C-alpha positions, 0 to 999 in steps of 0.5 A: 599087158593083155588089154584086149582080153581084159576089156572083152571078158563079156565077149569071151563069156558069150563065145564060150557059151556058144561053144559049150552050151549050144543047146541051152535054152534061156528063160523068156519073159511074158507080156508087159500089159499089166506091169504097173497094176496094183501093188499086190500084183504078182510079178514073179513066182519062185518055187511056189512063192510069189514076189509082189509088185510092192516088194519089187518097188521097195527093193528098187527104192533101196537100190536107188537110196544105196546108190545115192549114199555111195555117190551123193552127186549122181543123178538117181533119176537115171536108175528109175527106168524100166530097164533098171527096175527089171534088173532089180527084179532079176536080182530078187528072183536070183536071190529067191532061187539061190535061197531055195536051193540052199535050203533044199541042200541044207547049206549053212555058214558057221559062226567061225566062217562068218567071223573070218569073212568079216575079218577079211573085209577091208572096211572093218579091218580099219576099225582094229587098232594097233593093239588088235582091239576092235572098235565096236562103237565105230563098227556100230556107227559105220553100219548105222550109216548104211541102215544096218545094226550089227545083228542085221548086217551079220545076218545079211553077210551070212545069207550072202555067204550061204547063197554063194555056196549054191554056185561055188561048187560049179564055178570053182570046179571047172576043167578047161580042155585043150580043144575048148581052150584052143577054139576060144583062143583061135577066135579071140586071137585071130589075125588077118592080113588087110589093106586099109585106106582111110578118108578122114573127115579133118582132111576135107574140112578145108575143102568145104565152105558153108553158106549162110543159108546152110548155117541157118538151115542147120540151126533150124533143124537142130535148134533144140541142141543149142539151148542154155541150161536152166539156172538160178542165182541163189543165196544160201546159209549153212548151220553146222557143227563148225558154226556152232563150235565157234559160238561155244564159250568155255570157262577154265572151270569147265575145262578143269572139270573135264580134265579131272573127269577124264584123268585116265585118258591123260595118263601114260599107261603103266608098264613093267619089264620083267624076266622069269624062270618057269618050271612048267606044271599043268594045272591038271597034273597030279599032286606029286608032279606039281609038288616036284615042280614047286620044289625045283622052283624053290631050290632055284629061288634059294640059289638066286637069293644068294647070287641075284646077278646070275638070274639070266644064266639060271633062266637060260639053263632051267626055264621051261618057257621056250619063248623067253628062256634063250633071252635069259627069261626076258619078257620085255615091257607089258601092261595090265591084262597082258599076263595071267593074273597071278603073274601080273599081280606079282610083277606089278608089286615088285621094285626094280631088280627085286626078285619075287617068291615062287608064283603059281599060275596055270602054267606052273611055277614062276620066279620073277625079277622086275627089270624096268618100269615106265609110264603112269605119269599124268600129263599136266593140264596145260599140255592137253588144254588145246585138245580138251578145248577141241573135244569139249567144243565138239561135244557142246556143238553137237548138243547145241545142234540137236536143239537148234536144228529144229529152230533153224528148220522152223524159222526158214519155214515160218519166215520164208521171204528172207534168210536174214532172221536165221543168219542174225540169230545164229551169226551165219554167213550168207553165201551166193552162187549160180547153180543148175539142176545137177551138181557142177563137175567138181562141186563140193559142200552143200552145192554138191547135194542133189537134194538141195538142188531139187529143193531150189528148183522146185516149182514153189521155190521158183514161183515164190522165190521163198526159202527152201525147206532146211535140207540136210546136205551132210551129217549135222549140216542143214542148209536153206537157200532161196532164188534171187534170179531164175533163168529158164531153159531157152533156145539160144539165138543163132547170133550167140551160137553161130560159131558153134553151128558153123563148126557143126556144118563144116564137120557135117559137110566134110564127113559127107565129102569123105564118105562120098569119096570113100564109097567111090573108092570102094566101088573101084576096088570091088571092080578091080581089087588090084587097085588097092595100093595101101600097104598090108598089115596084120590085124587082130583084136590084140594088135589093132594097129591104132585103128578105130574099133569098127575097122578092126571088127570089119576086118575080122568079120569079113567073109574070106572063105572064097578069097579076098573081101572088100568092104566099106566102113562108115566111121561116122564123123571120123570119115570112111574107110575102105578095107581089103582083107586078103587072108587069115594069118595063123595064130603063132604058138609062141604068141605070149598072148596065148598064156595070158588069155588062158586064165580068162578062158577058165574064168569065162567058162566058170561064169558060163557054167554058173549061168547054166546051172542057175538057169537049170535051177530056175527051171527046176524051181518053176520060175515064172516072171510075169513082169515086163522085160526092158526094151533091150531084154525083150529084144534079145530074149526068146519067148516065155518059158515056164 
């Protein structure tokens, strides 16, 4: 597999931008001094319109909440940074730019295209049953969980499709020339012959002997790294539907009433099997044409009355229904609403083996013979009793939850010194656990809720050891907890972590020894290149020879324009490497990676052209960003543009 290319799509995009768009000037950003001023401050301007700080804040909150919903266990604080806020602003600007361009070009999405797009969505395809019927109720519930109504969701999809049209014409029409492809492949698949000598840290571990003074000095310098995490021993209790289901009392009378009210659900659908002969006549046909068709059907019916057993043979010779004629007119089993109404009414009125009179429909004239019937049986109460118990219990539990959730919430608040009152009232279970500020790996249930953990580790909860507020940790699930014992974060004494410190010191000293010997070897090889005795090997980005990435990059970056080059590579805690790069090895025309890489070249070019077009739109629409760049953006962006 072409692993390297797949892992370096962004690198390829950057390469092609350099090759194809050397004169391209990206927009910069302006100063940072007033980014966090009043909420009505303008943070960006697009096509004469403004994006306010309040809009940015609201959009960023929505992004964070969306991430919380998709990954409940994630620490959302990692998204509340200047860099992430800048990314949200860039998204807002892009949306405004594309919307303005779409409006100017009069782009739109028809209802048919929108419907087709919705049908392609895997999440929505799951809502279509085996009969092809779409579950609109489940559709509404699914969207509600994401904060949408069907109308608002479909409007959002339509808008997204409209915006995509702006750049699709550019990204979908690129043609990659042979020169560009060759240049990109040469850079990506470049191979070099090199000799490499490794000085690996593990090989020096046995040669170092840290003293107690070394251990103590390291511990003092890095004491902040040897800390115990803040944790709390807690007790908690859960009110949810499972608890309330167990408390539902159902009488046989309740169950019988439900059975009678939903009898249709426990009745097998009635179906008929029929064969027919169709003499086609369009509903718009002239009267004489329809009369002739009906007369032919009447004649065939008279023939069948005399010899009913010849129905299949007569259908094969005379029926004008191409879907069933070859099968003797057989239509297999069908239920209500599957056929046109005149046909259905006639078929469901017949007895098995009975032949109908001529039946007129919009397709012409039919002669129908009923060949089978099934369904219509009602399942006895005892056969579905367990199913009814489960359904009614779930319904009553939901009704009880709506009523009791408020009482549960009020009780844990009004009696904050103990969970026992709600435990006794609802016959709940008291659970115990040791938790930290973030969910433990693999945590499930209430203890996987960051919202609950935030409540547990609130200043008031820690200080008073009182009940937390009732926290909704899942749909129809409320939890309250209280701290039994709190252990703040602390620096662990050297005696408890001495083994860890010793291992860190040994690694540090071994790494230093490896680097010292490696640097000495580097100096020797530079002075006398023939001293390098390591075997030669051919290295490229797709043939890394199991070497560390820094070594591969050093091989490919070394300047060999004036002959072999010798460089040293600091591998950090892994040690050191001395690299002698001897020569460039030409890319082979038969290299299978050539063909594998071409689609990535095309894709990267499309992305580069799309990016260039987008930047051109920004210039045309006079985009001006007055909010600050993140640290990383500011470091790489040129000065502000207008």
